[in-house]
C-alpha positions in Angstrom: 135.1 105.9 96.5 136.8 103.8 99.2 135.7 100.2 99.8 135.7 97.7 102.6 135.3 93.9 102.5 132.2 92.2 103.5 132.6 88.4 102.9 134.0 88.1 99.4 132.6 91.5 98.2 133.9 94.9 98.3 131.2 97.3 99.4 131.4 101.1 99.9 133.0 102.2 103.1 129.9 104.2 103.9 127.7 101.0 104.1 126.6 100.2 107.6 124.6 97.0 107.1 125.0 94.2 104.6 123.6 90.7 103.7 124.4 88.2 101.0 121.8 87.8 98.3 119.9 84.5 98.1 121.4 83.6 94.7 124.3 86.0 94.1 125.5 89.4 94.9 125.2 91.5 98.1 122.7 93.8 99.6 124.0 96.8 101.6 122.6 99.8 103.4 124.2 103.1 102.9 123.0 106.7 103.5 119.5 105.5 104.5 118.8 103.4 101.4 119.2 99.7 100.5 121.4 98.8 97.5 122.1 95.6 95.6 125.3 94.8 93.7 126.7 91.9 91.9 130.0 93.7 92.0 129.6 96.8 94.2 133.1 97.9 93.4 132.0 98.3 89.8 128.2 98.4 89.7 125.3 98.6 92.2 121.8 99.9 92.2 119.3 101.3 94.7 116.5 98.9 95.5 113.1 100.3 94.8 110.9 101.0 97.8 108.3 98.2 97.1 111.1 95.7 97.4 112.8 97.0 100.5 110.1 95.7 102.9 111.0 92.1 102.0 114.7 92.4 102.2 114.8 89.8 104.9 113.0 87.4 102.6 115.6 88.0 99.9 118.8 87.3 101.9 120.3 84.0 103.1 118.6 83.1 106.3 117.2 86.6 106.7 120.4 87.7 108.4 121.4 91.3 108.0 124.8 92.1 109.6 126.2 95.3 110.8 129.4 96.0 108.9 
């Protein structure tokens, strides 16, 4: 898998949106689903649907950027 940089993280090249987590890690949107990774170049997981609705509450300042 190829990666691109978003801030200090590597995220999958297929990701189209991203946001820093409120404590650590990064959220990113890829293939129609939200994922969270503390080190996306090594490990990340899909965010379960009940948590996706409050993604803006879980990121710094509620800012989700296109990447």
